[in-house]
C-alpha positions in Angstrom: 70.3 72.6 99.4 69.3 73.6 95.9 71.5 76.4 94.6 68.7 78.3 93.0 66.6 78.5 96.2 69.6 79.9 98.1 70.1 82.7 95.5 66.4 83.5 95.7 66.5 84.4 99.4 64.5 87.6 99.8 66.1 90.8 101.2 63.8 90.6 104.3 65.2 87.2 105.2 68.9 88.2 104.9 70.5 89.2 108.2 72.7 91.8 106.3 75.6 91.2 108.7 78.5 88.9 108.1 79.7 85.4 108.7 83.0 85.5 110.4 85.8 83.4 109.0 87.3 82.0 112.2 90.6 80.3 113.0 91.5 80.4 116.8 95.1 81.4 116.1 94.0 84.6 114.4 91.8 85.9 117.3 94.0 85.4 120.4 96.9 87.1 122.1 97.7 84.1 124.2 100.1 82.5 121.7 103.9 82.4 122.0 104.2 85.2 119.4 102.1 88.2 119.9 101.7 89.9 116.5 99.6 92.9 115.6 97.1 90.9 113.7 96.5 88.7 116.7 95.8 91.7 118.9 93.6 93.2 116.2 91.7 90.0 115.6 91.0 89.4 119.3 89.9 93.0 119.9 87.7 93.1 116.8 85.9 89.9 117.7 85.3 91.0 121.2 83.9 94.3 119.8 81.6 92.6 117.3 80.2 90.2 119.9 79.7 93.0 122.4 78.4 95.8 120.2 77.2 94.0 117.1 73.6 93.4 116.1 71.7 90.8 117.9 70.6 87.9 115.8 71.8 84.5 114.5 75.6 84.2 114.3 77.3 82.6 111.4 80.8 81.3 111.5 82.9 80.1 108.6 85.5 77.5 109.5 87.8 74.9 108.1 87.6 72.6 111.0 84.5 71.7 113.1 86.5 72.1 116.3 87.1 75.8 115.5 83.3 76.4 115.4 83.1 75.1 119.0 85.8 77.6 120.1 83.9 80.4 118.4 80.6 79.4 120.1 82.4 79.3 123.5 83.7 82.9 122.9 80.2 84.0 121.9 78.7 82.7 125.1 81.5 84.3 127.1 80.4 87.7 125.7 76.8 87.1 126.5 75.6 86.0 123.0 72.9 83.4 123.4 71.8 83.3 119.7 72.2 80.0 117.7 75.5 79.7 115.8 75.2 78.5 112.2 78.4 76.8 111.0 79.4 77.1 107.4 82.3 75.2 105.8 83.2 74.1 102.3 80.4 71.4 102.0 77.6 74.0 102.6 79.3 77.1 101.4 76.2 78.5 99.6 74.6 79.0 103.0 76.7 82.2 103.2 74.0 83.8 101.1 71.8 83.9 104.2 74.4 85.7 106.3 74.9 88.2 103.5 78.7 88.6 103.7 81.8 86.8 104.7 84.3 88.7 106.8 87.9 87.5 106.2 90.7 88.7 108.7 93.1 89.4 105.8 93.3 90.6 102.2 92.9 87.2 100.5 89.6 87.7 98.7 90.5 86.1 95.4 90.2 82.5 96.4 86.9 83.0 98.2 85.7 85.0 95.2 86.3 82.0 92.9 84.7 79.6 95.3 81.6 81.9 95.5 81.4 82.1 91.7 80.4 78.4 91.5 77.2 79.4 93.3 76.8 82.9 91.9 79.2 85.9 92.0 76.4 87.9 93.6 75.3 85.3 96.2 77.1 87.1 99.1 79.6 89.8 99.7 83.2 89.4 100.7 84.9 91.8 103.1 88.6 91.5 104.0 91.0 93.8 105.9 94.6 94.8 105.5 97.2 94.2 108.2 100.7 94.3 106.8 100.8 94.8 103.0 104.5 94.4 102.7 104.8 90.6 102.7 104.8 88.6 99.5 101.6 86.8 100.4 99.8 90.0 101.1 101.0 91.7 97.9 100.1 88.7 95.8 96.6 88.6 97.4 96.0 92.2 96.6 97.3 92.1 93.0 95.2 89.0 92.4 92.1 91.1 92.9 92.6 92.5 89.3 91.7 89.1 87.7 89.6 87.5 90.4 85.8 87.7 90.2 85.4 90.4 92.8 82.8 93.0 92.4 81.6 96.4 93.7 79.6 94.6 96.5 82.9 93.4 97.9 85.3 95.4 100.1 88.9 95.4 101.3 89.0 97.5 104.4 92.2 99.6 104.6 93.1 100.5 108.2 94.8 103.8 107.2 95.0 106.3 104.4 98.7 105.3 103.9 97.9 101.6 103.4 95.0 102.5 101.0 97.5 104.4 99.0 99.8 101.4 98.9 96.9 99.1 97.9 95.8 101.5 95.1 99.4 101.8 93.9 99.7 98.0 93.5 96.3 97.7 91.8 97.2 100.6 89.4 100.5 98.8 88.5 98.8 95.4 88.0 96.1 96.9 85.8 98.7 98.7 83.7 100.5 95.4 83.2 97.3 93.7 82.1 96.6 96.6 79.7 100.1 96.3 78.1 100.2 92.5 78.2 96.6 91.6 77.2 95.0 94.7 76.0 92.6 94.6 79.0 90.3 97.6 79.2 87.9 96.9 82.0 88.7 96.3 85.7 86.5 95.9 88.7 87.8 96.7 92.1 86.3 96.0 95.5 85.4 98.9 97.7 88.5 100.2 99.6 87.0 102.0 102.6 89.3 103.4 105.3 88.2 102.1 108.7 90.8 102.1 111.5 91.4 99.4 114.0 89.9 100.0 117.4 90.3 99.5 121.2 88.1 98.9 124.1 88.7 102.3 125.7 87.5 101.3 129.2 90.3 98.8 129.4 92.8 101.6 129.6 91.2 103.7 132.4 93.1 103.4 135.7 92.3 104.8 139.1 94.9 106.8 141.0 95.4 103.8 143.3 96.1 101.6 140.3 98.6 104.1 138.9 100.3 104.4 142.3 100.5 100.6 142.6 101.9 100.2 139.1 104.6 102.8 139.7 105.6 101.2 143.0 105.9 97.9 141.3 108.2 99.4 138.7 110.3 101.1 141.4 109.4 104.6 140.2 109.7 107.5 142.6 107.4 110.5 142.8 109.6 112.7 140.7 110.7 110.0 138.2 109.4 110.4 134.7 108.5 107.2 132.8 108.5 107.0 129.0 106.8 103.9 127.6 107.2 101.9 124.4 104.8 99.0 123.8 105.1 96.6 120.9 107.2 93.9 119.4 110.9 94.6 120.1 112.2 94.2 116.6 114.6 96.6 115.1 114.1 95.2 111.6 110.4 94.7 111.5 108.8 97.2 113.9 110.8 100.2 115.0 114.6 100.7 115.4 115.2 101.8 119.0 118.2 103.9 118.3 116.4 107.3 117.6 114.4 106.9 120.8 117.4 105.9 122.8 119.4 108.9 121.5 116.6 111.3 122.0 116.1 110.1 125.6 119.8 110.5 126.4 119.7 114.1 125.1 116.7 114.8 127.4 118.3 113.1 130.4 121.4 115.2 130.0 119.3 118.4 129.9 117.4 117.4 133.0 120.2 116.3 135.4 118.0 116.6 138.5 115.3 114.3 137.4 115.5 110.5 136.8 114.3 109.4 133.4 113.0 105.8 133.1 112.3 104.0 129.8 110.0 100.9 130.0 109.9 98.8 126.9 106.9 96.4 127.1 107.2 93.8 124.3 109.0 90.6 123.4 112.1 89.6 121.6 112.1 86.9 118.8 115.4 85.5 120.0 118.4 86.1 122.3 120.6 87.8 119.6 118.0 90.5 119.2 117.7 90.9 122.9 121.5 91.3 123.2 121.5 93.8 120.4 118.9 95.9 122.2 120.9 95.7 125.4 124.1 96.8 123.7 122.4 99.7 121.9 120.8 101.0 125.1 124.1 100.9 127.0 125.9 102.7 124.2 123.2 105.2 123.3 121.3 106.1 126.5 123.5 105.3 129.6 121.9 108.1 131.6 118.4 106.5 131.3 117.2 103.7 133.5 115.8 101.0 131.2 113.4 98.2 132.1 111.9 95.5 129.8 108.5 93.9 130.5 107.1 90.9 128.8 104.4 92.4 126.6 102.9 89.0 126.0 101.5 89.0 129.5 98.3 91.0 130.0 99.4 92.0 133.6 102.6 93.5 132.2 100.8 95.6 129.6 98.3 96.8 132.2 101.1 97.8 134.6 103.0 99.6 131.9 99.9 101.6 130.7 99.0 102.5 134.3 102.4 103.8 135.3 103.6 105.8 132.3 103.8 109.5 131.9 104.5 109.7 128.1 104.2 107.2 125.3 106.8 107.1 122.5 106.8 105.0 119.3 109.0 105.8 116.4 107.9 103.3 113.8 110.1 103.3 110.7 109.1 100.1 109.0 107.0 99.1 106.0 105.7 96.1 108.0 103.6 98.6 109.9 100.3 99.8 108.4 98.2 101.3 111.1 99.8 100.9 114.5 97.3 100.2 117.4 99.6 101.3 120.3 99.2 105.1 119.8 95.4 104.5 120.1 95.9 102.5 123.3 98.2 105.2 124.7 95.6 107.9 124.0 92.9 105.7 125.6 95.2 105.5 128.7 95.3 109.3 128.8 99.0 109.5 127.7 100.4 112.1 125.4 102.0 110.5 122.4 105.4 111.2 120.7 105.3 109.3 117.4 106.9 109.2 114.0 105.0 110.9 111.2 104.6 107.5 109.5 101.9 105.4 107.9 98.7 105.1 110.0 100.2 107.0 113.0 99.4 110.3 111.1 95.7 109.2 110.9 95.4 108.8 114.6 97.7 111.3 116.4 96.9 114.9 115.9 100.1 116.9 116.0 100.0 119.4 118.8 96.7 118.1 120.2 97.0 114.5 121.2 100.8 114.4 121.0 103.6 115.3 118.7 104.4 113.8 115.3 108.1 113.9 114.4 109.3 114.0 110.8 110.5 111.0 108.9 112.5 110.6 105.6 112.8 107.7 103.2 114.8 107.0 100.0 113.0 108.4 96.9 110.9 106.3 94.6 112.8 104.3 92.0 115.9 103.6 94.2 114.8 100.2 95.7 114.4 98.0 92.7 117.3 95.8 93.9 115.6 95.3 97.3 112.4 94.2 95.6 114.2 91.8 93.2 116.3 90.2 96.0 113.1 89.5 98.0 111.2 88.2 95.0 114.1 86.0 93.9 114.4 84.5 97.4 117.9 86.0 98.0 116.6 88.0 101.0 114.0 86.7 103.5 111.0 88.9 104.3 112.8 89.9 107.6 115.8 91.0 105.6 113.7 92.8 103.1 111.9 94.8 105.8 115.2 95.5 107.6 117.1 96.6 104.5 114.2 98.9 103.6 114.0 100.3 107.1 117.7 101.1 106.9 116.8 103.7 104.3 114.4 105.5 106.7 115.4 108.2 109.1 113.5 109.6 112.1 114.2 113.1 113.3 116.1 112.6 116.6 116.3 116.3 117.6 112.6 116.8 117.0 111.9 113.7 119.2 114.1 115.0 122.0 112.4 118.4 121.9 109.0 116.8 122.0 109.9 114.5 124.9 111.4 117.4 126.8 108.5 119.6 126.3 106.1 117.0 127.7 108.3 115.7 130.5 108.7 119.2 131.9 105.1 120.2 131.6 102.6 118.1 133.5 99.8 120.5 132.4 100.6 119.9 128.7 100.8 116.2 129.3 97.4 116.3 131.0 95.8 118.4 128.3 97.1 116.2 125.5 96.1 113.0 127.4 92.5 114.2 127.9 92.3 115.2 124.2 93.5 111.8 123.1 91.1 110.0 125.4 88.2 112.0 124.1 89.3 111.3 120.5 89.5 107.5 121.1 86.0 107.4 122.7 84.5 109.2 119.6 86.5 107.6 116.8 88.5 104.5 117.9 86.4 102.7 120.5 84.9 99.5 119.1 81.3 100.6 119.7 81.3 103.3 117.0 83.6 101.3 114.8 81.4 98.2 114.7 78.6 100.4 113.6 80.8 101.5 110.7 81.5 97.8 109.8 77.8 97.1 109.8 77.0 100.1 107.8 79.6 98.9 105.2 78.0 95.5 105.1 74.6 97.1 104.6 75.9 99.1 101.7 77.5 96.1 100.1 74.2 94.2 100.4 72.4 97.0 98.6 74.9 96.9 95.8 74.6 93.1 95.6 70.8 93.1 95.5 70.8 95.8 92.8 73.0 93.6 90.6 70.5 90.7 90.8 71.3 87.0 90.6 74.3 86.4 88.3 74.9 83.0 86.7 77.6 80.6 88.1 81.1 81.1 86.8 83.8 78.6 86.1 87.1 78.9 87.9 89.6 78.2 85.1 92.3 76.9 87.4 89.9 74.6 89.2 87.6 73.5 86.4 85.6 70.3 86.0 88.3 67.6 85.5 86.2 65.9 82.8 86.2 69.2 80.9 89.8 70.0 81.5 91.1 66.6 80.7 88.6 65.7 78.0 91.4 64.9 75.5 92.8 62.1 77.7 90.4 59.3 76.8 89.8 57.8 73.4 86.2 59.0 73.7 83.9 60.3 76.4 80.8 58.7 77.6 77.7 59.9 75.8 74.0 59.8 76.7 73.5 56.9 74.2 76.5 54.9 75.4 75.3 51.4 76.4 76.6 50.3 79.9 76.3 46.6 80.8 76.9 45.1 84.2 79.1 42.1 83.6 81.5 39.7 85.3 84.1 36.9 84.7 81.6 34.4 83.2 80.3 36.9 80.7 83.8 37.9 79.7 84.7 34.2 79.1 81.9 34.0 76.6 
């Protein structure tokens, strides 16, 4: 379609929602590796299809088959509206949707692609998951020179991650000032909107709880502490502080059996063996059981049976941490490290207990950054080496666990407070309303800017412009072109 007619779509015709960039892998927990972004993507899409505005749906895909998967998911969630498919060939059609939602921070490439139509043709809205990887950090710092605008947004899932994003942009802009004398920078909006859960999924009847505890071999007086998440000491949470704290509690409560259930998955056998050896050495008085957290039935059983939830994240790979929210939705008190997004969700002394953390001071990790940038250390090693400079207060963890495991009343009060907090702030119903309010606000900014002229992407320019010095001369409007053949050439 004609580019000018697309830009001229009136505000009344725009759905002021968002097209969803969809790749099946990013929106499912059924793959062999269950990562946080998979769980977040699946949960978000279900929330959007369940609670989002009714009206035409737009999906942005790289392969036509992915659009069919998206449509099937929409139908499963009761959406009967037509699904408009947008890909590279008809990219300007995004102006009708109003915005493009990207399940990551990579706005720069899409901003350049949009600029060919008009920088104000539609809004871009991304979201942070980890911000520690090279790809994520490159995507964020690229925003300083990409044609992003105030009608775009990068959703930060926690105040801690917004601080990291701002620190990177500050440093990149300072570099551009010193290097190029740049004086003007445009950032996308950086709203803080947390990840969400479907709170009703975590409500269990007394019969379900009793059945789950029987399946795990828990007696009436046993106390179960639960950890849910990827079982990775270098990229999630080192288990040693939790093991040592639980051992201290077990020794102070000799008449009561303490059970630790770790519901997650190991990347390989050496990591599994390391966990086994650590548990045997650090918490021999605690009965430990591992469930495969990739299985929905294992996760449901773990949430239903637990008494207290514990997660001592100590890793820069983490940015928000959805599991404390899930624990609060399940009515469990939470013992968590005072770390990144955990402090946005768990209210110390109300929903649970936040235990102190320490990290090496700024300016002491330049060698770690260089080794990762130079390819000496892999991303896993970079995360692991950085985490080795983080400490979690083990004594405070033990005191928190003991106070909860010996006080059913306190557990119940904190669990009820957490459940109410999730319903109000972290269930997808109110959160989807916040997403849609953001998209509305971006649309208002975009419309106020008016239609901007197309912009050239310098790194992907017209080849006949970029390579114009290659031929002896270019074709001109007065160049005579004659259809000829062998006979004519012979003459």
